[in-house]
Every structure is written in C-alpha cells, then in structure tokens.
VOBA-1610 file (N, C-alpha, C; in pm, whole numbers, padded with zeros to 5 digits, always signed):
BEGIN
Met+00075-00100-00004Met+00004-00031+00013Met+00077+00111+00028Thr+00026+00229-00012Thr+00101+00341-00055Thr+00020+00479+00027Thr+00086+00569+00123Thr+00017+00684+00133Thr+00057+00769+00097Glu-00051+00859-00003Glu-00012+00991-00075Glu-00009+01101+00021Pro+00093+01182-00022Pro+00139+01305+00058Pro+00015+01405+00036Arg-00048+01488+00149Arg-00141+01585+00146Arg-00116+01723+00151Ala-00153+01794+00032Ala-00116+01874-00026Ala-00170+01987+00131Thr-00086+02127+00139Thr-00132+02229+00239Thr-00138+02339+00195Arg-00244+02435+00174Arg-00246+02572+00113Arg-00169+02714+00216Thr-00104+02786+00162Thr-00074+02899+00224Thr-00139+02999+00214Arg-00077+03109+00270Arg-00135+03268+00244Arg-00038+03347+00240Arg-00012+03431+00153Arg+00093+03535+00140Arg+00078+03642+00278Ala+00220+03738+00348Ala+00173+03813+00396Ala+00132+03964+00326Arg+00016+04002+00406Arg-00012+04104+00326Arg+00088+04229+00360Pro+00085+04320+00279Pro+00188+04446+00258Pro+00198+04522+00350Gly+00272+04560+00419Gly+00289+04661+00537Gly+00249+04584+00680Thr+00257+04487+00669Thr+00242+04419+00822Thr+00442+04465+00876His+00383+04434+00962His+00513+04438+01097His+00649+04344+01008Ala+00739+04389+01044Ala+00843+04310+00979Ala+00863+04193+01033Leu+00873+04191+01225Leu+00878+04052+01270Leu+00749+03946+01216Ala+00640+04026+01189Ala+00521+03923+01163Ala+00571+03881+01013Leu+00614+03972+00942Leu+00628+03899+00847Leu+00746+03789+00803Val+00818+03776+00916Val+00939+03729+00891Val+00905+03573+00977Ala+00794+03568+01038Ala+00721+03463+01065Ala+00676+03387+00972Val+00567+03465+00936Val+00486+03402+00812Val+00573+03329+00690Val+00674+03434+00628Val+00770+03347+00578Val+00857+03211+00612Thr+00881+03189+00733Thr+00930+03120+00786Thr+00812+02983+00805Val+00669+02986+00845Val+00581+02891+00842Val+00559+02854+00698Ala+00585+02946+00616Ala+00492+02922+00466Ala+00632+02845+00405Gly+00747+02857+00428Gly+00827+02758+00363Gly+00900+02667+00435Ala+00871+02644+00555Ala+00800+02498+00600Ala+00743+02402+00541Leu+00610+02489+00518Leu+00551+02393+00439Leu+00545+02373+00302Leu+00591+02445+00248Leu+00669+02436+00103Leu+00742+02344+00054Cys+00824+02329+00201Cys+00911+02250+00172Cys+00877+02067+00203Gly+00761+02063+00241Gly+00700+01928+00229Gly+00699+01841+00116Pro+00684+01710+00163Pro+00658+01638+00024Pro+00584+01678-00080Ala+00642+01637-00208Ala+00547+01678-00348Ala+00453+01536-00377Glu+00334+01587-00437Glu+00239+01442-00459Glu+00303+01371-00548Pro+00284+01306-00591Pro+00344+01199-00705Pro+00282+01209-00802Glu+00346+01180-00941Glu+00258+01201-01065Glu+00101+01106-01053Gly+00056+01148-01135Gly-00118+01064-01166Gly-00060+00921-01206Ala-00142+00847-01167Ala-00127+00718-01210Ala-00163+00724-01391Asn-00084+00628-01451Asn-00118+00594-01587Asn-00275+00527-01610Arg-00346+00637-01702Arg-00462+00515-01671Arg-00504+00402-01709Arg-00379+00341-01785Arg-00438+00179-01844Arg-00294+00057-01763Asp-00168+00145-01697Asp-00067+00032-01658Asp-00028+00056-01526Val-00088+00183-01432Val-00017+00166-01329Val-00157+00099-01239Ala-00088-00001-01125Ala-00230-00033-01057Ala-00272+00054-00945Ala-00388+00019-00890Ala-00477+00150-00839Ala-00410+00163-00738His-00399+00298-00680His-00383+00312-00511His-00436+00229-00419Ala-00398+00185-00342Ala-00473+00185-00196Ala-00425+00250-00057Ala-00446+00401-00080Ala-00416+00492-00008Ala-00467+00443+00151Thr-00407+00487+00274Thr-00474+00467+00400Thr-00491+00627+00467Ala-00447+00732+00372Ala-00421+00863+00464Ala-00550+00940+00411Pro-00640+01020+00515Pro-00726+01117+00437Pro-00721+01158+00299Ala-00820+01194+00258Ala-00838+01258+00075Ala-00839+01381+00107Gly-00814+01457+00009Gly-00869+01594-00021Gly-00738+01700+00042Gln-00800+01820+00009Gln-00697+01908+00106Gln-00785+01993+00173Gly-00678+02088+00227Gly-00770+02170+00323Gly-00809+02284+00239Arg-00910+02350+00276Arg-01006+02452+00225Arg-01009+02582+00297Ile-00999+02690+00264Ile-01077+02826+00313Ile-01185+02864+00300Pro-01271+02861+00427Pro-01392+02884+00381Pro-01398+03023+00299Ala-01504+03048+00221Ala-01506+03167+00147Ala-01562+03284+00253Gly-01427+03399+00247Gly-01486+03526+00325Gly-01396+03463+00461Gly-01320+03409+00474Gly-01264+03373+00602Gly-01124+03352+00576Arg-01050+03345+00708Arg-00905+03362+00685Arg-00846+03230+00742Ala-00745+03182+00679Ala-00679+03044+00715Ala-00578+03057+00834Lys-00594+02938+00911Lys-00502+02948+01052Lys-00391+02889+01010Ala-00263+02939+01078Ala-00138+02868+01039Ala-00093+02763+01063Thr-00170+02713+01173Thr-00198+02595+01255Thr-00242+02455+01246Ala-00376+02514+01134Ala-00439+02410+01118Ala-00537+02434+01017Ser-00601+02316+00942Ser-00665+02318+00836Ser-00790+02270+00848Pro-00934+02261+00808Pro-00989+02161+00834Pro-00960+02043+00791Ala-01051+01931+00852Ala-01016+01814+00814Ala-01076+01755+00723Ala-00974+01712+00664Ala-01036+01625+00537Ala-01103+01477+00540Pro-01245+01461+00428Pro-01292+01303+00470Pro-01190+01209+00475Gln-01227+01123+00528Gln-01151+00999+00525Gln-01203+00916+00430Thr-01100+00798+00330Thr-01132+00724+00328Thr-01145+00576+00402Gln-01286+00506+00403Gln-01307+00381+00510Gln-01200+00299+00489Leu-01135+00242+00584Leu-01076+00106+00532Leu-01173-00041+00585Leu-01209-00100+00491Leu-01280-00251+00518Leu-01234-00344+00520Arg-01266-00430+00548Arg-01278-00577+00524Arg-01375-00664+00520Val-01336-00771+00444Val-01460-00849+00435Val-01436-00967+00541Val-01622-00981+00615Val-01607-01118+00704Val-01715-01199+00615Thr-01696-01350+00611Thr-01761-01419+00547Thr-01899-01480+00647Arg-02005-01454+00564Arg-02125-01532+00646Arg-02152-01643+00565Asn-02133-01674+00483Asn-02153-01820+00377Asn-02049-01826+00311Thr-02078-01961+00236Thr-02031-02000+00132Thr-02104-02141+00042Leu-02065-02119-00058Leu-02118-02163-00222Leu-02059-02210-00273Pro-02039-02309-00345Pro-01941-02351-00468Pro-01969-02284-00597His-01900-02282-00637His-01861-02226-00791His-01771-02295-00931Asp-01838-02265-01003Asp-01781-02347-01134Asp-01604-02322-01147Pro-01533-02418-01106Pro-01412-02353-01135Pro-01334-02333-01262Arg-01412-02380-01359Arg-01402-02363-01517Arg-01475-02228-01531Ala-01518-02123-01459Ala-01618-02007-01517Ala-01499-01891-01499Phe-01455-01822-01619Phe-01351-01719-01581Phe-01471-01624-01561Thr-01520-01526-01449Thr-01597-01495-01400Thr-01574-01324-01463Gln-01651-01295-01532Gln-01643-01133-01564Gln-01726-01036-01506Gly-01894-01085-01470Gly-01986-01029-01420Gly-02095-01109-01340Leu-02121-01032-01235Leu-02240-01105-01136Leu-02335-01034-01105Glu-02476-01036-01098Glu-02549-00952-01114Glu-02695-01024-01008Phe-02768-01006-00944Phe-02894-01088-00884Phe-02984-01005-00920Arg-03131-01056-00979Arg-03248-01014-00975Arg-03347-01122-00926Gly-03365-01075-00788Gly-03435-01186-00715Gly-03406-01279-00660Ala-03426-01385-00663Ala-03361-01512-00616Ala-03224-01613-00704Thr-03250-01524-00880Thr-03160-01579-00962Thr-03032-01446-00967Leu-02943-01561-00978Leu-02806-01505-01013Leu-02767-01557-01164Tyr-02690-01429-01197Tyr-02666-01426-01339Tyr-02557-01376-01329Glu-02467-01487-01432Glu-02291-01460-01416Glu-02282-01455-01558Ser-02169-01381-01573Ser-02104-01379-01739Ser-01972-01415-01735Thr-01902-01485-01797Thr-01767-01560-01814Thr-01671-01526-01932Gly-01577-01493-01923Gly-01501-01438-02033Gly-01408-01558-02126Arg-01307-01545-02197Arg-01197-01612-02307Arg-01313-01660-02412Val-01211-01618-02526Val-01243-01639-02647Val-01287-01813-02673Gly-01427-01800-02706Gly-01442-01953-02752Gly-01483-02010-02659Gln-01474-01950-02520Gln-01548-02004-02366Gln-01633-01937-02327Ser-01662-01815-02360Ser-01752-01686-02300Ser-01905-01729-02280Ser-01990-01698-02184Ser-02081-01750-02152Ser-02160-01658-02099Leu-02294-01686-02070Leu-02392-01634-02016Leu-02497-01730-01895Arg-02491-01718-01781Arg-02575-01826-01688Arg-02631-01776-01606Ala-02747-01831-01586Ala-02827-01790-01470Ala-02920-01894-01406Gly-02962-01898-01274Gly-03041-01989-01212Gly-02961-01948-01053Pro-03000-02039-00987Pro-02973-02030-00801Pro-02844-02044-00777Pro-02804-01925-00692Pro-02678-01914-00641Pro-02610-02049-00613Gly-02477-02111-00636Gly-02424-02207-00571Gly-02489-02329-00632Lys-02594-02367-00774Lys-02623-02461-00825Lys-02591-02422-00957Pro-02620-02566-01047Pro-02587-02580-01169Pro-02701-02460-01231Pro-02653-02399-01354Pro-02744-02251-01394Pro-02847-02305-01443Thr-02986-02283-01491Thr-03113-02309-01511Thr-03128-02284-01668Arg-03029-02161-01668Arg-03053-02117-01834Arg-02912-02075-01871Tyr-02844-02137-01972Tyr-02694-02091-02045Tyr-02716-02075-02199Val-02602-01974-02220Val-02597-01950-02348Val-02442-01948-02389Glu-02357-01933-02486Glu-02254-01932-02531Glu-02214-01799-02642Leu-02126-01744-02605Leu-02102-01680-02732Leu-01994-01688-02813Pro-02018-01673-02896Pro-01925-01752-03011Pro-01824-01666-03043Ala-01707-01749-03072Ala-01583-01668-03101Ala-01604-01567-03228Pro-01530-01412-03230Pro-01417-01429-03148Pro-01454-01287-03029Leu-01588-01325-02981Leu-01660-01221-02902Leu-01590-01289-02758Phe-01537-01191-02631Phe-01504-01189-02494Phe-01590-01154-02439Gly-01667-01198-02335Gly-01789-01174-02263Gly-01738-01124-02136Glu-01801-00987-02097Glu-01732-00911-01996Glu-01861-00900-01926Gly-01861-00778-01828Gly-01957-00748-01761Gly-02111-00787-01771Ile-02201-00766-01684Ile-02393-00763-01736Ile-02423-00677-01640Thr-02550-00631-01650Thr-02666-00548-01600Thr-02771-00600-01635Leu-02882-00538-01555Leu-03029-00599-01606Leu-03105-00455-01567Thr-03178-00414-01661Thr-03254-00262-01609Thr-03415-00336-01708Gly-03501-00345-01631Gly-03626-00399-01677Gly-03636-00475-01782Ser-03672-00494-01885Ser-03637-00572-01946Ser-03568-00610-02033Lys-03455-00587-02011Lys-03346-00606-02081Lys-03229-00632-01985Leu-03181-00717-02056Leu-02993-00755-01995Leu-02887-00709-02102Trp-02792-00636-02068Trp-02700-00624-02103Trp-02605-00666-02054Gln-02488-00724-02194Gln-02345-00802-02171Gln-02237-00753-02232Leu-02134-00679-02223Leu-02016-00637-02257Leu-01939-00737-02327Thr-01880-00695-02422Thr-01761-00773-02470Thr-01658-00662-02441Trp-01513-00721-02452Trp-01388-00735-02396Trp-01339-00588-02491Arg-01306-00632-02615Arg-01230-00578-02734Arg-01262-00540-02823Asn-01414-00613-02876Asn-01494-00674-02952Asn-01607-00520-02968Gly-01578-00415-02887Gly-01669-00277-02925Gly-01840-00266-02954Ile-01900-00388-02866Ile-02018-00489-02889Ile-02095-00453-02732Ala-02187-00418-02728Ala-02300-00469-02605Ala-02414-00576-02656Ile-02428-00618-02625Ile-02544-00748-02654Ile-02676-00731-02584Glu-02773-00676-02606Glu-02910-00657-02549Glu-02999-00833-02588Arg-02991-00857-02436Arg-03059-01020-02417Arg-03227-00971-02374Asn-03292-01143-02359Asn-03447-01132-02332Asn-03341-01178-02128Pro-03408-01090-02052Pro-03330-01151-01889Pro-03411-01322-01905Thr-03508-01358-01946Thr-03561-01445-01918Thr-03557-01570-01990Thr-03530-01580-02117Thr-03454-01646-02193Thr-03280-01664-02180Leu-03226-01545-02233Leu-03118-01509-02215Leu-03064-01479-02378Ala-03181-01486-02487Ala-03146-01505-02603Ala-03144-01340-02633Glu-03079-01307-02798Glu-02999-01226-02780Glu-03070-01191-02840Arg-03084-01014-02892Arg-03158-00931-02907Arg-03119-00824-03068Arg-03030-00793-02985Arg-02967-00674-03097Arg-02820-00692-03038Arg-02732-00608-03117Arg-02590-00551-03060Arg-02543-00439-03104Val-02507-00350-02995Val-02501-00243-02998Val-02333-00180-02997Ser-02277-00093-03093Ser-02178-00051-03064Ser-02122+00036-03023Tyr-01998+00044-02936Tyr-01921+00146-02834Tyr-01778+00173-02908Gln-01715+00261-02838Gln-01570+00288-02811Gln-01501+00235-02707Gly-01403+00199-02747Gly-01322+00133-02652Gly-01357+00041-02613Glu-01291-00008-02475Glu-01306-00139-02406Glu-01419-00165-02303Gly-01437-00295-02312Gly-01585-00340-02235Gly-01510-00400-02076Trp-01533-00354-01951Trp-01514-00441-01824Trp-01612-00445-01755Gly-01662-00361-01683Gly-01802-00360-01556Gly-01882-00323-01591Leu-02020-00319-01599Leu-02149-00293-01625Leu-02237-00279-01502Cys-02295-00175-01457Cys-02403-00164-01334Cys-02526-00100-01373His-02632-00106-01295His-02751-00029-01332His-02800+00081-01227Gln-02825+00191-01256Gln-02806+00264-01110Gln-02960+00365-01158Arg-03029+00425-01053Arg-03149+00533-01066Arg-03027+00659-00992His-03082+00748-01103His-02995+00866-01023His-03089+00948-01088Ala-03122+01044-00980Ala-03228+01184-00969Ala-03332+01159-01044Gly-03403+01034-01003Gly-03542+01009-01072Gly-03517+00903-01166Arg-03379+00939-01243Arg-03388+00889-01382Arg-03293+00695-01360Glu-03319+00649-01464Glu-03231+00533-01472Glu-03065+00575-01579Arg-02989+00515-01536Arg-02845+00517-01614Arg-02768+00394-01601Leu-02668+00330-01682Leu-02584+00230-01662Leu-02484+00312-01635Val-02371+00249-01577Val-02240+00293-01521Val-02157+00175-01580Met-02076+00211-01648Met-01971+00128-01709Met-01798+00153-01680Ser-01721+00049-01665Ser-01621+00077-01685Ser-01505-00008-01795Asp-01391+00047-01808Asp-01326+00003-01946Asp-01195-00034-01906Gly-01173-00059-01785Gly-01008-00047-01734Gly-00938+00047-01695Thr-00964+00176-01710Thr-00912+00308-01680Thr-00948+00336-01533Asp-00949+00499-01487Asp-00984+00541-01412Asp-01124+00634-01421Arg-01194+00603-01551Arg-01318+00678-01609Arg-01428+00537-01589Leu-01544+00620-01519Leu-01652+00526-01522Leu-01745+00615-01648Thr-01821+00551-01717Thr-01911+00608-01824Thr-02049+00575-01790Phe-02132+00701-01808Phe-02283+00676-01801Phe-02370+00665-01946Arg-02431+00592-01942Arg-02493+00499-02067Arg-02669+00518-02039Asp-02706+00558-02146Asp-02848+00543-02160Asp-02957+00399-02155Pro-02969+00339-02075Pro-03009+00232-02020Pro-03100+00185-02168Asp-03165+00234-02229Asp-03240+00190-02339Asp-03145+00204-02504Thr-03062+00280-02552Thr-03017+00302-02624Thr-02837+00261-02592Phe-02828+00260-02491Phe-02655+00250-02460Phe-02595+00337-02501Thr-02627+00474-02529Thr-02554+00570-02564Thr-02469+00646-02434Ala-02405+00688-02492Ala-02282+00755-02354Ala-02368+00869-02341Thr-02416+00909-02239Thr-02436+01057-02184Thr-02340+01137-02039Gly-02240+01084-02010Gly-02180+01145-01945Gly-02063+01042-01895Gly-01981+01086-01779Gly-01882+01011-01711Gly-01846+01088-01580Ile-01751+01009-01541Ile-01699+01070-01384Ile-01553+00985-01374Asp-01438+01070-01341Asp-01317+01015-01325Asp-01278+00986-01161Val-01221+00860-01173Val-01256+00830-01048Val-01118+00839-00943Arg-01101+00926-00852Arg-01004+00954-00785Arg-00990+00902-00623Gln-00877+00861-00570Gln-00845+00854-00416Gln-00728+00893-00409Asn-00734+00993-00293Asn-00626+01123-00223Asn-00578+01210-00346Gly-00687+01207-00464Gly-00623+01316-00574Gly-00568+01249-00668Gln-00548+01120-00644Gln-00507+01025-00798Gln-00592+00932-00820Pro-00595+00887-00979Pro-00622+00835-01069Pro-00621+00696-01000Val-00728+00617-00975Val-00760+00489-00987Val-00796+00414-01080Thr-00674+00333-01141Thr-00727+00282-01271Thr-00747+00114-01254Arg-00756+00056-01376Arg-00782-00093-01366Arg-00932-00141-01281Leu-01036-00055-01282Leu-01202-00011-01264Leu-01226-00137-01334Asn-01261-00271-01280Asn-01302-00362-01342Asn-01469-00425-01314Glu-01517-00533-01246Glu-01627-00530-01237Glu-01719-00450-01141Leu-01826-00413-01181Leu-01912-00293-01094Leu-02052-00360-01052Glu-02028-00300-00934Glu-02187-00327-00867Glu-02250-00195-00839Cys-02381-00143-00866Cys-02456-00036-00838Cys-02534-00091-00720Thr-02545+00014-00600Thr-02643-00035-00496Thr-02752+00095-00486Ser-02832+00046-00377Ser-02941+00071-00377Ser-02904+00234-00280Asp-02824+00271-00202Asp-02777+00357-00200Asp-02692+00436-00215Gly-02666+00426-00306Gly-02644+00513-00474Gly-02480+00496-00466Phe-02428+00402-00410Phe-02264+00413-00432Phe-02266+00290-00535Val-02134+00297-00596Val-02091+00191-00694Val-01940+00134-00644Tyr-01981-00023-00618Tyr-01832-00100-00596Tyr-01753-00123-00690Ala-01648-00117-00717Ala-01552-00193-00830Ala-01453-00267-00761Asn-01464-00394-00842Asn-01328-00453-00834Asn-01202-00379-00867Val-01095-00415-00818Val-00957-00338-00888Val-00881-00505-00975Tyr-00864-00457-01092Tyr-00827-00603-01160Tyr-00674-00643-01103Arg-00682-00744-01063Arg-00516-00801-01039Arg-00458-00775-00863Thr-00596-00730-00830Thr-00590-00732-00684Thr-00675-00745-00608Asp-00698-00761-00469Asp-00788-00862-00381Asp-00866-00720-00318Thr-00876-00603-00417Thr-00932-00443-00355Thr-01064-00458-00402Ile-01156-00407-00330Ile-01267-00352-00375Ile-01282-00230-00342Leu-01350-00128-00409Leu-01366+00020-00350Leu-01534+00051-00383Arg-01542+00114-00300Arg-01691+00197-00284Arg-01663+00330-00321Ile-01730+00404-00455Ile-01701+00516-00526Ile-01866+00617-00502Asp-01827+00676-00506Asp-01939+00838-00505Asp-01964+00866-00643Pro-02056+00817-00691Pro-02022+00805-00856Pro-02053+01003-00896His-02127+01062-00767His-02148+01193-00792His-02013+01276-00816Thr-01919+01242-00767Thr-01793+01324-00724Thr-01662+01213-00764Gly-01688+01128-00823Gly-01594+01030-00884Gly-01483+01024-00749Thr-01530+01020-00628Thr-01448+00975-00504Thr-01450+00869-00441Val-01338+00801-00395Val-01356+00645-00362Val-01361+00682-00218Thr-01505+00647-00168Thr-01519+00673-00007Thr-01493+00530+00067Ala-01434+00456+00031Ala-01383+00344+00104Ala-01309+00206+00028Asn-01197+00156+00087Asn-01120+00047+00032Asn-01154-00031+00111Ile-01201-00189+00051Ile-01202-00296+00094Ile-01115-00420+00051Asp-01052-00501+00181Asp-00968-00606+00181Asp-01033-00667+00156Ala-01026-00778+00042Ala-01087-00903+00047Ala-00992-01013+00040Ser-00910-00988+00059Ser-00775-01072+00007Ser-00838-01244+00148Gly-00772-01298+00124Gly-00728-01469+00239Gly-00878-01517+00228Leu-00964-01522+00110Leu-01026-01597+00103Leu-01031-01711+00063Leu-00969-01772-00001Leu-00888-01858-00083Leu-00831-01940+00013Thr-00807-02083+00031Thr-00688-02155+00078Thr-00595-02120-00001Ala-00475-02182+00058Ala-00316-02160-00058Ala-00352-02250-00156Pro-00401-02399-00198Pro-00444-02427-00282Pro-00513-02435-00360Glu-00611-02366-00345Glu-00754-02272-00434Glu-00654-02151-00498Arg-00589-02078-00413Arg-00515-01997-00487Arg-00431-02025-00586Arg-00338-02109-00538Arg-00282-02141-00663Arg-00353-02196-00819Arg-00451-02220-00816Arg-00543-02266-00939Arg-00647-02160-00993Ala-00667-02052-00906Ala-00750-01970-00939Ala-00685-01854-01013Lys-00747-01741-01025Lys-00736-01636-01114Lys-00752-01516-01005Gln-00796-01398-01083Gln-00829-01276-00992Gln-00956-01287-00930Leu-00948-01203-00839Leu-01101-01163-00766Leu-01154-01088-00860Asn-01272-01136-00937Asn-01363-01040-00995Asn-01516-01093-00988Gly-01604-01014-00919Gly-01744-01028-00938Gly-01772-00985-00835Ile-01878-00926-00816Ile-01951-00901-00680Ile-02105-00798-00734Ala-02186-00888-00610Ala-02305-00866-00660Ala-02390-00869-00530Ala-02470-00710-00502Ala-02544-00719-00373Ala-02668-00803-00362Val-02652-00892-00232Val-02751-00977-00195Val-02913-00897-00224Pro-03006-00948-00241Pro-03131-00846-00203Pro-03161-00851-00087Gly-03242-00755-00051Gly-03289-00743+00083Gly-03183-00772+00209Thr-03080-00761+00201Thr-02961-00797+00296Thr-02861-00721+00298Asp-02746-00695+00386Asp-02645-00599+00396Asp-02552-00682+00324Thr-02559-00796+00269Thr-02426-00866+00231Thr-02452-00871+00081Phe-02313-00912+00040Phe-02253-00889-00099Phe-02242-01016-00148Leu-02218-01129-00264Leu-02185-01205-00299Leu-02045-01192-00359Ile-01940-01278-00357Ile-01838-01256-00443Ile-01741-01331-00497Thr-01673-01365-00602Thr-01559-01466-00646Thr-01479-01417-00703Gly-01445-01484-00789Gly-01281-01457-00904Gly-01294-01550-00978Lys-01202-01507-01107Lys-01199-01607-01202Lys-01146-01786-01171Leu-01248-01839-01215Leu-01192-01998-01199Leu-01175-02042-01046Trp-01260-01948-00972Trp-01257-01994-00844Trp-01342-02083-00807Pro-01344-02176-00695Pro-01400-02285-00676Pro-01517-02268-00563Arg-01519-02158-00511Arg-01642-02110-00398Arg-01615-01930-00397Met-01788-01926-00431Met-01812-01775-00392Met-01879-01766-00231Phe-01856-01601-00214Phe-01849-01612-00050Phe-01948-01510-00033Glu-02047-01542+00038Glu-02125-01414+00118Glu-02077-01329+00189Val-02049-01166+00237Val-01947-01157+00265Val-02042-01021+00309Thr-01972-00970+00469Thr-02038-00812+00484Thr-01928-00775+00503Phe-01886-00581+00519Phe-01779-00531+00501Phe-01800-00476+00643Val-01674-00489+00664Val-01679-00412+00817Val-01522-00326+00809Pro-01529-00242+00953Pro-01399-00149+00954Pro-01284-00285+00994Arg-01159-00230+00940Arg-01060-00298+00992Arg-00969-00257+01112
//
C-alpha cells in the first residue's frame, strides 16, 4: 500500500505587515512548501490502483474567511474495510467470471475467454438453469439488468449485446468505443442510467435503452487516479462498488464526485491450494434484501457471501 502526501495551502503576508510578523509568516510558509510533493498521476491503463490509507482531499479556506497557520479543516477520510464471510457456496471452477448480478433469487453470471465465454442464470451455488455461449471471437465481460433488458459487454470487440433476461436470447448488438469491463444499473435523480468501466480511471454513464454515452466521471483517491476498475455493482444507497483488476481490493465510489469513499480488503478468502489454481478476484453482487454481497473470482471454486466491516 502507498500513502499519498496531503498538499497544504498557504497564504501570503499582506503588504505593510510588521517586519517581525512578516518573518514569522515567511518562515511558516517556507516550512510548509518544503514538504513532500505529490506523486504524478497514475497512468490510465498501466499503473495499479492506489490503496491509500491517508485522508483524502486538501484543506480549504471558507469563503470570506481567514486561514489559520496551525491547522486546516479536516478532510474526509477513505474508510478502510475488510470482508467477513457469512456463508460459502460452490462455484464452477471453470468459469472465468467477468460479471455477477442478482435479480430476485436468480444469480446471473457472465464469463470470458474467446471460445469459452458464456452467460448463465439460476439459483446461486447450483448449476444454472439457463445457459448461452458467445461465439468466437467475442470475449464476454460485465452484465447488468434494467427493466426488460439484460446488457452484456464484450472486451475488445466494441459490442454490447442486449438480451432477454428470461431466456437469455440475443435481441440486438450495439457498438461502442473502447474496451468493455464492468457494468451496473443505477437510479439517479429520478432517472435510470448504466455505469460502465473500461479498465481506466473513467466511469462512463450510458442510456439504459440505447446504450448511448451520456457523460461520465473520473475516479480519484486522495486526488490520484484509480485505474483498472473492473466488475461493477451499483447499490440502492447510490454507491458504485468496483473490483480493482489484479488485486484483492474492492472500492466503494461516490459516482457524483468520483471520490473513493471506502477501500475494502477482500484478501484471504481462498486457501493456499485454491489460490494457486485460481485467477483474480472478480465478481460482486449485492444480495437482495440484505446487507451482504456475493463475491467470487476467475476460476474460483467457491463464492463467498460477505459483509464489509472496519479493519
């Protein structure tokens, strides 16, 4: 983990101030300015997400107010959480999990790899009752449900597939620019939208009917870009949860500001032998009517029903 330095604002002494006071102010300002500089922003694709434990943001001077030399307003902190397992369920160890989502008691799962991609649905922990494959060269990615539609992303094919959520039958294909990673459905300001990740620090908002891009937000933790945002889950409290690719970290994101509000450690779920055969953590779905989440990973033999608690 890295801890990002927090920048501090200073004020210039006003002209006409007594000489001794001016020296004191200059001395304080010099000490503050000599502090460690913030690191450069992370590359949008190639630098792993920061998992910082320090408070986020910078001190601000209230409008019309005066800054104090000794302190600045406390910045909001990123919560540090961990997972507690409440239940375990079997999971297909051949499933290269890319998307996971509940509708009622039905768990939908999208899997990847060219020639092995699929979409399946059924009771969690049991063989799927509905199953369709994606033909090569399509590589399945994130999924979400909205009304009478199920949307499934593809990785580098630039295609979103609209499906019937009951039969999983394909209805149409829609093109988009860039890569497809994670997808979730959110109600915002009385309207609905899709939230999509593409492996960078950018979340793109899309129309749930047409899949047209309608905006987006850059994700930041302690002022720094957080990249490799992968599988997403939108929850009823307005947050977006994101797996961070190649890590055991899940982030809770405020989609209005792009701020990471919680950093969740999901390590230690698999045994050492299971870990050697499995790939990355990926797949998160809120369990309806509870405060728990179902999480799993690529080629994991188990799924875990968990809650998030302070570290």
